[in-house]
KEFIKOL-415404 format. One line per 2 residues: their letters; for each residue z negated, y negated, x negated of C-alpha. Coordinates in pm, 1 decimal, decimal comma. Layout:
A) Z/Y/X; ...
***
This chain:
XX) -2618,5/1301,6/-474,5; -2834,9/1510,0/-243,5
XX) -2802,1/1867,7/-127,2; -2647,8/1756,5/205,1
XX) -2358,1/1592,2/23,1; -2307,9/1899,3/-190,8
XX) -2312,0/2123,5/115,0; -2061,4/1899,8/295,3
XX) -1828,7/1919,8/-6,0; -1874,2/2301,7/-34,1
XX) -1785,5/2350,6/332,5; -1478,3/2126,4/298,0
XX) -1361,7/2317,7/-14,1; -1405,5/2652,0/160,7
XX) -1219,1/2530,8/468,3; -932,5/2397,2/258,7
XX) -899,4/2724,5/68,0; -905,5/2922,5/392,5
XX) -646,3/2693,7/554,5; -422,5/2746,2/254,5
XX) -478,1/3117,8/254,2; -601,9/3095,5/-105,9
XX) -764,6/3422,4/-203,9; -844,0/3325,3/-563,0
XX) -919,9/3014,2/-768,5; -851,2/3055,9/-1139,7
XX) -1026,8/2795,1/-1353,9; -936,7/2776,0/-1724,1
XX) -1178,0/2577,0/-1944,4; -1297,7/2618,1/-2300,6
XX) -1652,4/2568,1/-2162,2; -1618,4/2912,2/-2010,1
XX) -1669,3/3041,0/-2363,8; -2025,1/2918,4/-2361,7
XX) -2171,7/3236,8/-2215,8; -2507,3/3266,0/-2040,7
XX) -2769,4/2996,0/-2067,2; -3062,6/3120,7/-2276,2
XX) -3432,0/3110,0/-2175,2; -3503,9/2866,8/-2454,2
XX) -3233,9/2626,7/-2327,1; -3379,0/2659,6/-1978,1
XX) -3732,0/2578,8/-2100,6; -3610,0/2276,8/-2298,0
XX) -3431,3/2147,8/-1989,2; -3732,1/2210,7/-1765,9
XX) -3960,7/2009,8/-1994,0; -3729,5/1706,3/-1962,6
XX) -3714,2/1699,0/-1584,5; -3936,8/1531,6/-1325,9
XX) -4158,6/1774,1/-1129,0; -3983,6/1684,4/-800,9
XX) -3638,9/1769,6/-939,6; -3767,4/2078,7/-1118,4
XX) -3903,2/2221,6/-790,7; -3558,8/2170,9/-625,7
XX) -3362,1/2330,1/-906,4; -3609,6/2612,6/-980,8
XX) -3798,0/2685,2/-659,4; -3950,2/3005,9/-800,0
XX) -4187,2/2786,6/-1004,9; -4368,2/2689,8/-685,1
XX) -4464,5/2340,2/-567,4; -4734,9/2285,2/-827,2
XX) -4584,8/2182,5/-1161,1; -4840,4/2147,5/-1442,3
XX) -4841,6/1839,4/-1662,5; -4926,9/2031,9/-1977,3
XX) -4602,1/2135,7/-2147,7; -4745,5/2458,6/-2290,2
XX) -4868,7/2563,7/-1946,3; -4531,9/2473,0/-1794,6
XX) -4349,0/2670,5/-2067,9; -4548,3/2982,2/-1985,5
XX) -4488,8/2932,2/-1613,0; -4111,8/2913,1/-1670,0
XX) -4120,9/3230,8/-1883,8; -4310,1/3425,2/-1614,0
XX) -4077,2/3306,5/-1336,8; -3772,9/3385,5/-1553,0
XX) -3885,3/3741,8/-1612,0; -3904,9/3802,8/-1237,3
XX) -3536,0/3706,5/-1183,0; -3236,4/3932,3/-1220,2
XX) -2955,8/3840,8/-1465,0; -2735,3/3656,7/-1211,2
XX) -3025,6/3447,8/-1085,7; -3135,5/3371,0/-1439,1
XX) -2785,0/3245,0/-1509,1; -2787,1/3033,2/-1190,0
XX) -3130,5/2877,0/-1246,9; -3068,0/2823,6/-1617,6
XX) -2739,1/2645,7/-1561,2; -2888,7/2434,1/-1281,0
XX) -3162,4/2305,2/-1515,0; -2923,6/2244,8/-1806,5
XX) -2688,6/2053,4/-1577,7; -2970,6/1845,3/-1432,5
XX) -3097,1/1766,1/-1781,5; -2750,9/1662,2/-1898,3
XX) -2715,8/1425,4/-1604,1; -3054,7/1277,4/-1685,4
XX) -2929,5/1207,5/-2037,5; -2626,6/1027,3/-1892,8
XX) -2388,9/1275,3/-2049,5; -2067,8/1240,2/-1848,4
XX) -1863,4/1477,6/-2061,1; -2084,7/1784,8/-2039,1
XX) -1841,3/2064,1/-1953,4; -2117,4/2310,0/-1880,5
XX) -2235,1/2079,9/-1603,7; -1888,9/2060,3/-1452,4
XX) -1827,5/2433,0/-1476,0; -2158,4/2488,3/-1303,2
XX) -2076,0/2238,3/-1027,2; -1737,8/2403,1/-968,5
XX) -1924,7/2732,6/-921,8; -2132,4/2566,8/-653,6
XX) -1830,2/2426,3/-469,1; -1595,4/2726,7/-476,1
XX) -1710,8/3048,1/-307,1; -1819,4/3282,6/-592,2
XX) -1608,8/3571,9/-460,2; -1296,3/3355,5/-500,2
XX) -1367,9/3194,5/-834,4; -1238,1/3341,0/-1161,9
XX) -1347,1/3140,2/-1464,4; -1152,5/3201,9/-1784,5
XX) -1152,8/3080,8/-2141,4; -818,6/2969,7/-2288,8
XX) -792,2/3300,6/-2479,9; -862,3/3502,0/-2162,6
XX) -594,3/3304,1/-1981,0; -332,4/3375,5/-2249,3
XX) -414,1/3746,3/-2237,4; -412,1/3776,0/-1859,1
XX) -172,1/3506,9/-1732,2; 122,1/3746,0/-1670,8
XX) -91,6/3965,9/-1443,8; -249,1/3666,6/-1269,0
XX) 87,2/3508,5/-1198,8; 224,1/3839,4/-1067,3
XX) -85,1/3883,7/-841,5; -51,6/3523,5/-718,6
XX) 264,9/3624,7/-533,7; 61,1/3874,1/-328,4
XX) -265,7/3685,7/-301,1; -224,8/3310,0/-306,8
XX) -396,7/3155,7/-610,9; -500,5/2801,9/-698,6
XX) -477,1/2745,9/-1072,8; -705,6/2474,2/-1223,2
XX) -685,4/2380,8/-1591,2; -907,8/2166,6/-1805,3
XX) -711,0/1897,4/-1985,7; -874,2/1948,7/-2325,8
XX) -887,6/2325,1/-2385,2; -1052,3/2291,4/-2723,2
XX) -727,9/2357,8/-2914,4; -737,1/2174,0/-3247,4
XX) -510,0/1871,0/-3246,5; -408,3/1907,9/-2881,1
XX) -619,8/1718,6/-2625,2; -362,6/1772,4/-2349,9
XX) -340,3/2148,5/-2346,5; -404,8/2174,0/-1972,7
XX) -116,0/1957,4/-1861,7; 115,7/2133,2/-2108,5
XX) 31,7/2466,7/-1946,9; 95,9/2324,6/-1601,2
XX) 431,4/2175,7/-1711,0; 530,8/2510,9/-1857,1
XX) 434,9/2702,2/-1543,9; 607,1/2467,8/-1299,2
XX) 930,3/2461,5/-1501,1; 982,6/2830,8/-1428,6
XX) 1214,6/2939,0/-1151,7; 967,5/3197,7/-1013,7
XX) 677,8/2958,3/-956,4; 814,1/2734,2/-681,4
XX) 510,4/2800,2/-455,5; 249,3/2765,0/-731,2
XX) -46,3/2526,0/-671,1; -189,5/2365,1/-985,3
XX) -460,8/2111,0/-1061,0; -565,7/1932,8/-1380,5
XX) -935,5/1855,8/-1436,9; -1000,1/1587,2/-1697,8
XX) -1260,6/1348,7/-1838,9; -992,3/1099,3/-1940,7
XX) -911,0/1002,8/-1582,7; -1161,9/817,1/-1367,8
XX) -1154,4/789,9/-987,0; -1027,5/433,6/-1028,3
XX) -738,5/525,5/-1258,8; -644,6/853,9/-1092,8
XX) -332,5/728,5/-902,6; -186,2/553,1/-1209,1
XX) -261,9/844,1/-1445,5; -112,4/1087,8/-1202,5
XX) 211,8/892,6/-1214,9; 190,6/863,0/-1596,0
XX) 141,2/1235,3/-1651,8; 412,0/1316,7/-1400,8
XX) 664,3/1099,3/-1586,8; 549,4/1204,0/-1934,5
XX) 579,6/1575,1/-1871,6; 864,0/1569,1/-1616,1
XX) 659,9/1725,8/-1337,0; 700,5/1620,2/-973,6
XX) 379,1/1466,3/-838,7; 417,9/1694,6/-537,0
XX) 361,0/1999,3/-753,3; 25,2/1924,6/-915,4
XX) -282,0/1703,0/-876,4; -507,4/1525,0/-1122,3
XX) -880,6/1566,0/-1060,9; -1132,1/1341,5/-1238,7
XX) -1421,8/1561,0/-1352,5; -1657,4/1284,1/-1241,0
XX) -1570,3/1386,0/-885,6; -1730,5/1722,9/-943,6
XX) -2068,8/1577,4/-1028,6; -2112,0/1235,8/-876,4
XX) -1907,3/1262,6/-555,2; -1805,3/1623,0/-500,5
XX) -1658,0/1538,8/-158,3; -1388,4/1351,2/-351,0
XX) -1316,6/1672,3/-542,9; -1265,0/1834,8/-201,6
XX) -1029,4/1556,6/-99,8; -828,0/1584,6/-419,5
XX) -815,4/1959,0/-370,6; -680,3/1887,2/-23,6
XX) -398,9/1692,4/-187,6; -314,2/2004,1/-390,0
XX) -320,5/2205,3/-68,1; -93,6/1960,4/115,4
XX) 162,1/1917,6/-164,3; 384,4/2230,4/-114,3
XX) 423,3/2180,2/260,4; 454,3/1803,8/213,4
XX) 741,5/1861,3/-31,4; 909,2/2087,1/222,9
XX) 863,1/1825,0/497,2; 1017,0/1550,5/280,5
XX) 1314,6/1763,9/181,3; 1390,3/1864,4/539,8
XX) 1343,4/1508,3/660,7; 1583,4/1378,0/395,9
XX) 1837,0/1641,0/504,9; 1800,8/1523,3/868,4
XX) 1839,9/1159,7/763,3; 2157,7/1243,9/570,3
XX) 2302,5/1452,9/853,5; 2214,1/1189,8/1111,8
XX) 2376,9/917,7/897,4; 2701,1/1112,0/891,4
XX) 2691,6/1152,7/1272,5; 2611,1/781,9/1318,8
XX) 2895,7/679,4/1086,2; 3131,7/902,0/1286,3
XX) 3021,6/742,3/1610,6; 3079,5/393,6/1464,2
XX) 3428,5/514,2/1367,6; 3483,7/622,1/1725,7
XX) 3409,4/275,7/1868,3; 3733,1/158,8/2033,7
XX) 3910,5/-160,4/1945,2; 3821,7/-293,2/2291,0
XX) 3450,3/-236,1/2231,7; 3482,8/-365,2/1876,0
XX) 3635,2/-692,2/1990,4; 3388,0/-746,0/2273,2
XX) 3065,9/-635,2/2103,9; 3123,6/-713,8/1739,9
XX) 3333,7/-1032,8/1756,9; 3329,9/-1199,2/2097,9
XX) 2957,1/-1154,7/2166,2; 2866,1/-1234,1/1804,0
XX) 3077,3/-1552,0/1804,0; 2916,3/-1675,7/2122,8
XX) 2563,7/-1619,5/1992,3; 2635,4/-1736,9/1637,6
XX) 2565,1/-1395,5/1488,4; 2718,7/-1234,3/1181,8
XX) 2968,9/-969,7/1299,0; 2871,9/-690,5/1050,2
XX) 2515,0/-714,7/1178,7; 2638,8/-584,9/1513,6
XX) 2796,0/-282,8/1343,0; 2470,8/-212,0/1160,2
XX) 2286,7/-243,4/1489,5; 2518,6/17,2/1648,0
XX) 2480,5/246,3/1344,5; 2100,1/211,5/1358,3
XX) 2099,8/304,0/1724,5; 2321,4/610,3/1670,8
XX) 2119,6/713,4/1364,6; 1787,7/686,8/1552,3
XX) 1910,4/894,3/1843,4; 2059,4/1168,3/1623,0
XX) 1754,8/1177,1/1390,1; 1523,4/1235,3/1686,8
XX) 1746,3/1510,0/1822,5; 1764,5/1690,9/1490,5
XX) 1392,3/1646,5/1423,9; 1298,3/1838,5/1737,0
XX) 1575,2/2096,6/1706,1; 1442,0/2445,3/1625,2
XX) 1086,0/2334,7/1588,3; 1095,9/2355,9/1205,5
XX) 943,2/2011,5/1141,4; 673,0/2077,1/1399,1
XX) 586,5/2407,0/1226,4; 554,7/2229,8/890,3
XX) 359,8/1945,4/1046,8; 122,4/2196,9/1203,2
XX) 51,6/2347,5/861,3; -11,1/2005,2/712,8
XX) -226,3/1909,6/1009,9; -446,6/2215,9/967,4
XX) -537,5/2102,6/617,6; -536,1/1725,6/672,3
XX) -785,8/1742,2/959,1; -1053,0/1899,2/732,4
XX) -1313,3/1629,0/689,1; -1330,2/1486,4/338,3
XX) -1428,7/1131,6/434,8; -1602,6/925,8/172,8
XX) -1684,0/554,3/182,5; -1643,8/536,2/-195,0
XX) -1270,9/610,9/-183,7; -1056,0/319,9/-55,8
XX) -693,3/368,9/46,0; -467,7/386,8/-260,9
XX) -313,5/56,2/-375,9; 33,8/195,4/-300,1
XX) -55,9/222,7/69,8; -131,7/-150,2/83,9
XX) 193,1/-231,5/-98,1; 403,3/-9,7/131,3
XX) 249,5/-155,5/446,9; 304,1/-504,3/311,9
XX) 668,3/-421,1/240,7; 710,7/-308,5/603,5
XX) 555,7/-627,3/742,8; 716,4/-892,0/521,7
XX) 1068,2/-966,4/413,2; 1098,6/-1134,3/72,2
XX) 1220,4/-1489,4/41,0; 1469,3/-1388,3/-226,9
XX) 1653,4/-1160,1/13,1; 1669,0/-1389,1/316,2
XX) 1756,1/-1697,6/112,0; 2022,6/-1546,6/-114,5
XX) 2211,7/-1421,5/188,5; 2166,2/-1743,8/390,5
XX) 1993,6/-1557,4/674,7; 1942,6/-1775,6/981,4
XX) 1619,9/-1941,1/1074,6; 1395,6/-1703,2/1272,9
XX) 1061,8/-1680,5/1444,1; 812,0/-1576,1/1174,6
XX) 980,8/-1749,7/882,6; 717,3/-1855,6/627,7
XX) 745,0/-2186,4/441,5; 559,2/-2332,9/147,0
XX) 497,4/-2691,3/48,1; 597,9/-2677,5/-314,4
XX) 508,6/-2910,1/-595,2; 224,6/-2983,3/-831,5
XX) -4,7/-3105,5/-557,7; 7,1/-2822,0/-308,4
XX) 122,2/-2468,4/-227,4; 20,5/-2478,3/137,6
XX) 194,9/-2229,2/362,8; 317,7/-2245,9/722,4
XX) 476,9/-2012,9/972,6; 745,4/-2094,2/1229,4
XX) 637,8/-2028,4/1588,8; 936,8/-2106,5/1806,4
XX) 1107,0/-1894,1/2072,7; 1384,2/-1686,2/1905,7
XX) 1657,6/-1784,0/2153,5; 1581,0/-2151,9/2102,0
XX) 1629,1/-2110,5/1725,1; 1971,3/-1940,9/1750,6
XX) 2254,9/-2160,4/1623,6; 2560,7/-2115,0/1847,3
XX) 2923,3/-2107,3/1737,7; 2962,0/-2489,4/1736,4
XX) 2666,8/-2536,9/1503,1; 2427,3/-2656,3/1771,3
XX) 2136,6/-2497,4/1953,2; 2144,6/-2467,2/2332,5
XX) 1962,6/-2668,7/2447,5; 1943,7/-2898,1/2143,5
XX) 1619,5/-2860,4/1951,4; 1477,9/-3148,4/1747,2
XX) 1127,0/-3032,6/1644,6; 958,8/-2695,8/1609,0
XX) 595,7/-2594,2/1559,5; 480,6/-2484,3/1215,7
XX) 126,1/-2342,2/1205,5; -77,8/-2350,5/887,5
XX) -150,9/-2022,6/708,4; -464,8/-2028,8/499,0
XX) -717,5/-1800,5/333,6; -1065,8/-1780,6/486,4
XX) -1371,5/-1565,1/431,0; -1408,8/-1511,0/803,4
XX) -1173,5/-1561,7/1096,4; -1157,5/-1927,8/1202,6
XX) -1167,1/-2017,2/1570,6; -826,6/-2011,5/1743,1
XX) -668,0/-1814,6/1459,4; -481,2/-1489,3/1414,4
XX) -494,3/-1281,1/1098,4; -183,1/-1236,9/883,4
XX) -244,0/-873,8/781,1; -139,2/-767,7/429,6
XX) -24,4/-1120,5/355,9; -167,9/-1123,0/4,5
XX) -73,9/-872,9/-264,3; -441,8/-781,3/-287,8
XX) -663,7/-663,4/-1,7; -945,8/-885,5/-129,8
XX) -817,4/-1196,9/51,2; -765,6/-1241,2/426,5
XX) -516,7/-1499,9/551,1; -504,8/-1648,5/901,2
XX) -259,8/-1847,1/1111,6; -449,3/-2151,3/1238,8
XX) -308,1/-2190,4/1589,1; -459,0/-2537,9/1639,4
XX) -342,3/-2667,4/1298,2; 20,4/-2709,8/1407,2
XX) 281,9/-2957,0/1277,5; 593,0/-3038,6/1486,6
XX) 856,5/-3067,8/1217,7; 1218,2/-3177,3/1238,6
XX) 1417,8/-2855,6/1251,2; 1689,6/-3008,9/1035,2
XX) 1452,5/-2987,4/737,8; 1401,7/-2616,2/789,6
XX) 1775,1/-2562,2/844,1; 1835,3/-2696,3/493,9
XX) 1628,5/-2403,6/360,8; 1888,7/-2166,2/506,7
XX) 2183,4/-2344,5/349,6; 2056,4/-2391,9/-6,8
XX) 2060,5/-2031,7/-127,4; 1722,1/-2054,4/-298,0
XX) 1511,9/-2147,0/3,4; 1451,3/-2509,9/-106,6
XX) 1523,9/-2761,6/169,7; 1800,6/-2960,9/1,5
XX) 2162,1/-3061,4/55,6; 2420,0/-3229,6/-169,6
XX) 2610,7/-3502,1/8,4; 2987,2/-3460,2/59,5
XX) 2976,7/-3099,1/-56,1; 3126,2/-2808,3/133,5
XX) 2919,5/-2532,2/287,8; 2835,5/-2234,8/59,2
XX) 3089,6/-1952,5/45,8; 3004,8/-1650,7/255,5
XX) 2788,5/-1841,2/499,8; 2822,3/-1742,9/865,9
XX) 3064,9/-1947,1/1077,0; 2799,4/-2089,4/1311,6
XX) 2597,4/-2206,3/1009,1; 2907,1/-2351,9/842,6
XX) 2940,3/-2568,3/1150,4; 2568,9/-2643,1/1127,6
XX) 2613,0/-2749,0/763,2; 2875,2/-3005,5/867,4
XX) 2646,7/-3144,7/1137,0; 2359,3/-3175,3/888,0
XX) 2589,1/-3350,6/640,1; 2668,1/-3619,1/897,6
XX) 2301,5/-3658,6/979,9; 2192,2/-3691,9/616,0
XX) 2470,9/-3944,9/541,4; 2334,2/-4160,5/824,1
XX) 1995,8/-4152,3/651,8; 2162,6/-4236,5/324,4
XX) 2324,6/-4543,3/476,4; 1994,9/-4664,6/616,8
XX) 1830,0/-4615,3/278,3; 2113,9/-4803,7/104,3
XX) 2076,2/-5098,8/343,9; 1718,3/-5134,2/220,3
XX) 1816,9/-5131,4/-146,5; 1765,2/-5467,0/-319,7
XX) 2103,4/-5630,1/-402,4; 2157,8/-5878,8/-689,4
XX) 2285,8/-6154,9/-452,9; 2000,7/-6111,8/-202,6
XX) 1791,0/-6425,7/-153,9; 1440,5/-6398,8/-302,6
XX) 1280,9/-6383,0/39,7; 1511,8/-6098,0/139,7
XX) 1439,6/-5909,7/-181,5; 1066,6/-5939,9/-126,0
XX) 1097,4/-5824,1/234,5; 1307,4/-5519,6/136,9
XX) 1048,7/-5418,1/-125,2; 775,1/-5441,0/133,6
XX) 976,3/-5244,2/389,2; 1082,9/-4965,3/149,5
XX) 727,6/-4910,6/32,4; 646,4/-4788,3/380,5
XX) 977,3/-4708,5/548,2; 1168,5/-4553,1/256,7
XX) 970,9/-4224,8/252,9; 970,8/-4210,5/633,2
XX) 1350,0/-4201,8/642,5; 1352,8/-3861,7/476,8
XX) 1000,3/-3727,9/519,8; 828,4/-3558,0/809,8
XX) 471,2/-3435,7/794,1; 382,5/-3210,6/621,1
XX) 687,8/-3237,0/397,2; 811,1/-3523,6/181,5
XX) 1176,8/-3588,0/110,9; 1373,5/-3816,9/-113,0
XX) 1726,7/-3928,8/-192,8; 1809,8/-3838,3/-555,2
XX) 2106,0/-3842,1/-796,1; 2202,4/-3513,2/-962,8
XX) 2496,6/-3484,8/-1206,4; 2677,2/-3767,0/-1035,5
XX) 2616,8/-3632,5/-684,2; 2366,2/-3760,2/-435,1
XX) 2135,2/-3513,2/-264,0; 1839,8/-3509,5/-32,9
XX) 1559,2/-3274,8/-131,4; 1230,7/-3188,9/29,1
XX) 917,7/-3019,2/-108,5; 968,8/-2741,6/141,9
XX) 1077,0/-2383,4/62,6; 1128,6/-2074,1/275,3
XX) 931,9/-1799,2/97,0; 940,3/-1501,9/335,2
XX) 938,7/-1368,3/686,6; 697,5/-1154,8/885,5
XX) 829,1/-863,7/1090,6; 969,8/-945,8/1433,5
XX) 705,0/-750,3/1622,7; 421,7/-932,8/1443,1
XX) 597,5/-1266,4/1478,4; 628,1/-1218,7/1856,3
XX) 258,7/-1131,6/1868,5; 174,9/-1454,4/1690,8
XX) 397,4/-1652,9/1925,5; 214,8/-1500,0/2223,6
XX) -121,5/-1588,1/2069,3; 1,3/-1945,0/2007,1
XX) 118,3/-1991,1/2365,5; -208,9/-1839,1/2493,3
XX) -400,6/-2095,0/2285,8; -193,6/-2376,9/2435,9
XX) -238,9/-2236,2/2787,5; -613,2/-2172,5/2772,9
XX) -810,3/-2316,2/3068,2; -992,6/-2648,5/3021,7
XX) -1311,7/-2651,4/3229,5; -1538,2/-2946,4/3298,4
XX) -1826,9/-3002,1/3059,1; -2103,4/-2750,6/3118,5
XX) -2403,2/-2986,3/3144,5; -2642,1/-2699,9/3210,6
XX) -2593,6/-2557,6/2858,9; -2822,6/-2646,4/2572,8
XX) -2674,6/-2877,7/2312,0; -2884,7/-2738,8/2027,7
***
């Protein structure tokens, strides 16, 4: 870390404290008992450092650093004598800290206390030992109501048998009824930048403290990447207003839901019949979905009205914005894993949900070829209106085959491909829809995924449609039953019978070796006729495993049609073939 990085972090910390209106930072650490660094400690540190670093940390020595240790010792003594007490403390700590880093000591509290003193303006920083905190905490808490204070506690306060003294103090403070606006932070060696999010959750649950009311700061941030300390401090600054924003937003959501429910209640029987039943029946839709659609519309409109009413949310957002815009960018800090998971949850619907509730086939449905040999994935790219099953169980116009594009992982984007963002649970792999690797599959196979309840493309012959399935898909189930029974009859005709002449038996065996699979299969899926508990069923190695959001699915459909409609020019014979 160079001086420029330290200065960037110092400016960010100062700006955050000013934006918060923090007049004081109280830091409680048992290392604050250490007292001033002695001359002898300073000399010992100076002798261990490279001349280039020594000049930076102790500029009063001049640019010429002698190699002889006795000469250097005398030079340090003379320079020390010319400094006042505060500068002696500053230079001494700087050399001790630099020497501890050189030794690879990552738990040197003196180093961290010193670094904190460099990041927080000295006129705002009050460093206390645990004993000094106990003696003065009542006064400090009283004063914090008049001059806003940020309280930082070391996790291990040196108390025998208690390595979590800091978080216990924070839990005690935040449980009080008179500390609702208190800002607290925990500095600790036991949490690394990588484990910070998980440990924050762990400590919150263990001590019953809302994560919005304190932050966990790895001490490594102070030394190795102080800009990350500034960013974590920003989290502490944002937490109170963020809590207020969430509470007010939840209140608006609740109030808007009540208004939306009331408006649904007010829908007349005439509108109910036309919108919810007649229109739904014609389009093959589930009637309650129309009610949810009306409720969502009413809720959205009322939420927006309430959100802008009185300007309260805007005032809170302005306070948050003032802190959030302070630059604490650092390439070493990726977005938290929870952000990836939340975005993935917004973009993809789980297969369990859509299959258990027999949700209709839709643009963006994702399928997998299951079995020991493959787990290849595909996405459905067909126009939504074409996929809709109408009230009689048919599509209008009738649809026999639909395009399934392959979805595959690749290190870099293939040609004629679109990325499937957040497709994998980890951000380490990127998946793409290959728009030229498309299979035109019988839609009846995919329809079976809807009817099975578990997403597997299968159907038991002569069995009724599942209970609770939508009327249009009940009719579709009956149509598929008739279709599959026709396939069954064709397959049975090819079965070898006992009274068949030898020549016929041989011919049937030859035919079924090639034709048998074709009766039920359709690239890329393979099907078969099987017996199960006395029933006959057709089953395919195809499973519906999820669905991408409608907006993203439409985007993929547009990319697919653009790929099909790209211009085909004559060969450019003036271009090099190398």
